[in-house]
N, C-alpha and C positions, 0 to 999 in steps of 0.2 A: 606483487602479483607474479612477476616473472620468476622470483625466488621460489614462490610456492609451487609453480609449475615445474621448476627444476627439481625440487624436493620430491614432488609426486613421481616424477619420472625416475628419479634415483631409487625411490622406495619400490616402485613396480620392477625395476631392474634387479634390485637385491632380492625381492620376493621370488622372482623367476630363478635367480641363481641359487637361492635356498632350496627351492623345489627340485632343481636338478641335482644339487648335492645330496639332498635327502633320498632322491631316487637312486643315485649311484650307490649311496651307502646301503640301501635296501637291495641293490643288485638289479635295479630297474632303469632301462634306458628311457628317459622322459621324452626325448625327442621322437623316439620310435613309438612311444605310447600315443603321443599326439598325432603322429601320422596315422596310426592305426585307428584312432578316434575319428579322424576326419574321413578315413575310408569307411569306417562303419556308418557314419552319418550319411555319406554318399550312397551306401548300399541300402539304408533305410529309406532314403528318399526315392531311390529307384524302385524299391519294392512297393512303396506307397503309390507311385505312379502306375505300376503294373496293376496293383490292386484296383485303382480308380478306373483304369482302362477295362479291366475284367468286369467290374460292376456295370459299366456302361454297356459293354457288349451283352452282358446277361440280361440286362433290362431290355435291350432290343430284341433279343431272342425270345424272351418271355412275352413281349408285346406280340411278336410274330406268331408264337404258339397260341396265344389267346385268340388271335384273329382266325387261325386255322380251326380251332375248336368251335368258335361261333359259326364259321363258315360250314363246317360239317353238320352242325345242329340244324342249320337252315336247309341244307341238302337233304338230310334225313326227313325233315318236316315235309318238304316238297315231294320227295318220293312217296312218303306215306299217303299224301293227299292224292298223288297220281294213281297209286295202287287202289285207293278207295274209289276214285272215279272210274277206273277200268272195271272194277268189280261191279259197281253200280251200273255201268254201261252194259256189262254182260247180263246182268239181271233184267235189264230193260228189253234186250234182244230176245 
């Protein structure tokens, strides 16, 4: 079992070295690419966090707007009823 673990480690090391050599042969810096990939992943995570925060804020603003719309509807109804009562009162006088 120990020998198998050593062989797996050696295979992984050789695969990594092969990848680096292939990258150098192609004119690519594998280490830099890995660094760029991790930076890209971090940027994606940050963007997703911003997106989530924006969605949460948008939901709160939408709920507040719905409350204002409902409140204005109620105010309009009360004002219409008050106008109708005033008109009726003037007719009675």
